[in-house]
C-alpha positions in Angstrom: -24.7 -4.8 29.6 -22.6 -2.4 31.6 -19.4 -1.1 30.1 -16.6 0.5 32.1 -13.7 2.4 30.5 -11.9 3.6 33.7 -10.8 1.9 36.9 -13.3 4.0 38.8 -16.2 2.7 36.7 -15.0 -0.9 36.9 -14.6 -0.6 40.7 -18.3 0.2 40.9 -19.1 -3.3 39.5 -19.9 -6.0 42.0 -17.8 -9.2 42.5 -17.6 -11.2 39.3 -16.4 -14.2 37.4 -13.9 -12.7 34.9 -12.1 -13.5 31.7 -9.3 -11.4 30.2 -8.3 -11.1 26.6 -8.3 -9.2 23.3 -11.2 -11.3 22.0 -10.7 -10.0 18.4 -13.4 -11.7 16.3 -15.1 -13.3 19.3 -14.7 -16.6 17.5 -15.9 -20.0 18.5 -13.0 -20.5 21.0 -13.8 -17.2 22.6 -17.5 -18.1 22.7 -16.7 -21.4 24.6 -14.7 -19.5 27.1 -17.2 -16.7 27.6 -20.0 -19.3 28.1 -17.9 -20.9 30.8 -17.7 -17.5 32.5 -21.4 -17.1 32.3 -22.1 -20.5 33.7 -19.5 -20.1 36.5 -21.1 -16.7 37.4 -24.5 -18.3 37.5 -23.4 -21.1 39.8 -21.7 -18.8 42.2 -24.1 -15.8 42.3 -21.6 -13.5 40.6 -21.7 -11.1 37.6 -20.3 -12.5 34.3 -17.5 -10.1 33.3 -14.9 -9.7 30.6 -11.8 -7.5 30.4 -10.6 -6.5 27.0 -8.2 -3.9 25.5 -8.5 -1.0 23.1 -6.5 -0.3 21.0 -5.0 -3.7 20.2 -1.8 -4.0 22.4 0.3 -4.5 19.2 -0.7 -1.0 18.1 1.2 0.3 21.1 4.0 -2.2 21.5 4.9 -2.8 17.9 2.6 -0.6 15.7 4.5 -1.5 12.5 3.3 -5.1 13.0 -0.1 -4.4 14.3 -2.8 -6.5 12.5 -6.1 -5.2 11.2 -8.9 -6.2 13.5 -11.5 -8.8 12.6 -14.3 -6.8 14.1 -14.8 -3.4 15.6 -14.8 -2.7 19.4 -18.5 -2.1 19.2 -19.2 -5.4 17.6 -16.8 -7.1 20.0 -18.9 -5.9 22.9 -22.2 -6.7 21.2 -21.1 -10.3 20.6 -20.0 -10.7 24.2 -23.4 -9.4 25.4 -25.2 -11.9 23.1 -23.2 -14.6 24.8 -24.4 -13.6 28.2 -21.6 -11.3 29.5 -23.1 -8.7 31.8 -20.1 -6.4 32.4 -17.2 -5.4 30.1 -14.1 -3.4 31.3 -12.4 -1.9 28.3 -8.8 -1.2 29.4 -7.3 1.7 27.4 -4.0 0.1 26.4 -1.1 2.5 26.7 2.7 2.3 27.1 2.2 2.5 30.9 -0.1 -0.5 30.8 2.4 -2.3 28.6 5.1 -1.8 31.1 3.2 -3.3 34.1 4.6 -6.4 35.6 2.2 -9.4 36.0 1.9 -8.6 39.7 1.2 -4.9 39.1 -1.4 -5.8 36.3 -3.3 -8.1 38.6 -3.2 -5.7 41.6 -4.4 -2.7 39.5 -7.0 -4.3 37.2 -8.1 -7.7 38.7 -8.0 -7.2 42.4 -8.6 -3.4 42.8 -10.5 -2.9 39.5 -13.1 -5.5 38.8 -13.0 -7.4 42.2 -12.8 -10.8 40.5 -13.5 -13.9 42.6 -12.6 -16.4 39.8 -10.7 -15.7 36.6 -11.1 -18.0 33.6 -8.4 -17.9 30.9 -7.3 -20.0 27.9 -4.0 -22.0 27.8 -2.3 -19.4 25.6 -3.1 -16.5 27.9 -0.3 -14.1 28.5 -0.2 -10.8 30.4 2.2 -8.3 31.9 5.4 -6.7 30.6 6.6 -8.4 27.4 3.9 -11.1 28.1 5.9 -12.4 31.0 2.9 -13.8 32.8 1.1 -17.0 31.9 -1.8 -19.1 33.5 0.6 -20.5 36.1 1.6 -17.0 37.1 -2.0 -16.0 37.3 -2.9 -18.9 39.5 0.0 -18.1 41.9 -1.1 -14.5 42.1 -4.7 -15.6 42.6 -3.7 -17.7 45.6 -2.0 -14.6 47.0 -4.8 -12.2 46.2 -7.9 -14.2 47.0 -9.2 -15.3 43.6 -9.4 -18.7 41.9 -8.0 -19.3 38.5 -9.6 -21.8 36.0 -7.9 -22.9 32.8 -10.2 -23.5 29.8 -8.9 -25.9 27.1 -8.8 -24.6 23.5 -11.5 -25.3 20.9 -10.5 -27.2 17.8 -12.0 -27.3 14.3 -11.0 -30.3 12.1 -7.9 -30.7 14.2 -6.9 -27.0 14.1 -6.9 -24.8 17.2 -9.3 -22.0 16.7 -7.5 -18.6 16.9 -7.7 -15.1 15.6 -4.5 -15.6 13.7 -5.8 -18.8 12.0 -9.0 -16.9 11.0 -7.0 -14.0 9.6 -4.8 -16.4 7.6 -7.8 -18.1 6.1 -9.3 -14.7 5.1 -6.1 -13.6 3.5 -6.2 -16.8 1.4 -9.8 -16.2 0.5 -11.0 -19.3 2.4 -14.1 -17.6 3.8 -15.9 -21.0 4.2 -13.4 -22.4 6.7 -13.0 -19.0 8.4 -16.7 -19.2 9.1 -16.2 -22.6 10.7 -13.6 -21.1 13.0 -15.6 -18.1 13.8 -18.9 -20.0 14.3 -20.6 -17.7 11.8 -19.9 -16.1 8.4 -17.2 -13.4 8.4 -18.7 -10.0 7.5 -17.8 -6.4 7.1 -20.0 -3.4 7.8 -20.0 0.2 6.7 -21.4 3.1 4.8 -22.8 2.7 1.3 -20.9 5.1 -1.1 -21.2 6.2 -4.7 -19.4 3.7 -6.9 -18.3 3.7 -10.5 -21.6 2.7 -12.0 -20.2 -0.5 -13.4 -22.8 -2.8 -11.9 -25.7 -0.6 -12.9 -24.4 -0.5 -16.5 -24.5 -4.3 -16.4 -28.2 -4.2 -15.3 -27.4 -5.7 -11.9 -28.4 -3.7 -8.7 -25.2 -2.7 -7.0 -24.1 -1.4 -3.6 -20.6 -0.1 -3.0 -19.2 -0.4 0.5 -16.6 2.0 1.9 -13.5 -0.1 2.7 -13.6 -0.7 6.5 -10.8 -0.7 9.0 -11.3 -4.4 9.5 -9.6 -7.3 7.6 -10.8 -7.8 4.0 -10.7 -11.2 2.4 -8.3 -11.8 -0.4 -9.2 -10.0 -3.6 -11.7 -11.9 -5.7 -15.4 -12.7 -6.2 -17.5 -14.1 -3.4 -21.0 -15.4 -2.8 -22.4 -13.2 0.0 -25.4 -12.2 2.0 -26.1 -8.5 2.4 -28.3 -6.8 5.0 -29.4 -3.2 5.6 -28.1 -2.3 9.1 -31.1 -0.1 9.7 -34.2 -1.8 8.2 -32.8 -5.4 8.3 -33.7 -5.9 4.7 -31.7 -8.8 3.3 -30.5 -9.8 -0.1 -28.6 -12.7 -1.6 -25.6 -11.3 -3.4 -22.2 -11.7 -4.9 -19.4 -9.3 -4.0 -16.2 -8.3 -5.8 -13.3 -7.3 -3.5 -10.5 -5.9 -5.6 -9.0 -3.2 -7.9 -11.4 -3.4 -10.9 -8.5 -4.2 -13.3 -10.8 -4.2 -16.4 -11.3 -0.5 -15.8 -7.8 0.4 -14.7 -8.6 0.7 -11.0 -5.8 1.2 -8.5 -7.8 1.4 -5.2 -9.5 -1.4 -3.4 -13.3 -1.4 -3.9 -16.0 -3.6 -2.5 -18.9 -3.9 -5.0 -21.9 -6.0 -4.2 -24.3 -7.2 -6.8 -27.8 -7.9 -5.4 -29.6 -11.0 -6.7 -32.9 -9.8 -5.3 -34.7 -6.5 -6.2 -33.6 -3.4 -4.3 -36.9 -2.0 -3.1 -37.5 0.7 -0.6 -34.5 2.9 -1.5 -30.8 2.5 -1.2 -29.6 1.7 2.3 -27.2 4.1 4.0 -25.2 1.3 5.7 -24.9 -2.4 5.0 -23.3 -5.5 6.3 -21.9 -8.1 3.9 -21.3 -11.7 5.0 -18.9 -13.8 3.0 -20.1 -17.3 2.4 -18.1 -18.9 -0.4 -15.3 -17.9 -2.8 -16.2 -18.0 -6.5 -13.0 -17.0 -8.3 -10.0 -14.7 -8.5 -10.4 -11.2 -9.8 -9.1 -10.8 -13.3 -8.8 -8.3 -16.1 -11.3 -8.8 -19.0 -10.7 -7.8 -22.6 -13.8 -5.7 -22.7 -16.8 -4.6 -20.6 -19.0 -7.1 -22.6 -16.7 -9.9 -21.5 -17.0 -8.7 -17.9 -20.8 -8.6 -18.3 -20.8 -12.2 -19.5 -18.7 -13.3 -16.5 -20.9 -11.4 -14.0 -24.0 -13.2 -15.2 -22.0 -16.5 -15.0 -21.1 -15.6 -11.4 -24.8 -14.7 -10.7 -25.8 -18.2 -12.0 -23.3 -19.9 -9.6 -24.5 -17.8 -6.7 -28.2 -18.6 -7.4 -27.4 -22.3 -7.6 -25.6 -22.0 -4.3 -28.5 -20.3 -2.6 -31.0 -22.9 -4.0 -28.9 -25.7 -2.4 -28.5 -23.8 0.8 -32.1 -22.5 1.1 -32.8 -24.3 4.3 -30.2 -22.4 6.3 -29.6 -19.2 4.4 -33.0 -17.8 5.4 -32.4 -18.3 9.1 -32.1 -15.3 11.5 -28.4 -16.3 11.7 -27.9 -13.9 8.8 -29.6 -10.9 10.2 -27.2 -8.0 10.9 -27.1 -8.6 14.7 -26.1 -12.2 14.2 -23.0 -12.1 12.0 -19.8 -10.1 12.0 
């Protein structure tokens, strides 16, 4: 996949079928739209392209209200590549870009930049200064500038429109199972393994501690998870505590993962943890022994979950390159 970060680099791309958006999470709704782009490009002999933005526009327009991302820019591009997108133009979002009118945005980025022949967008697509442009505006500008506009309907899951904000709300409530339905895969976080507090080791459970990432964390609590080494692709069934360690007087968020399988071959430098099911709230225990008893109860619940789910847990769906 080719990636452009400047107008000059984007202009070197050939004519394309294009979609435009933030694509945070690259959820199932995004995936449907991106597959439509790939199919349209195939039918018309064009390149399949996506235009996205970094940083998130809210970080520039209203930084005090900017949300944490669901996935990193790198993972965003990787997911788009896996869906068949051949070219990605990452627009550096600045105050100057934010002030562009819809007409100026189209002229600079769509017409002169990526040379789009057809642009596919969702019904809630907005662009230009203060989001003043919508799909109807885009279609009008397309007629004037020589590209076709196609409107793609939203994807729904159990009657709810799939959106990044809906996924973020589910994660903030700890409903990782429904968030996975909206995403089309388990929600996961990735990062460096760091030295922890030795709590899991003292409870005789192999433990990996993950540095808190820049991305959204699920609500504090205990989760059934699946953990993978980002380098060797070793995988473990696991349970993960996201929280403050109240039994030990903690005041900083920690992500502590207890492996249900042996840790062989050395401690990984970087891991990805996929959240499958919420087990319980985090709570303060009267003593370390009480915590130890609860950990083993949590392990028992997780083992029962994985026995029931054995048919799908071992699929390649859970390898590091297939969940985010």
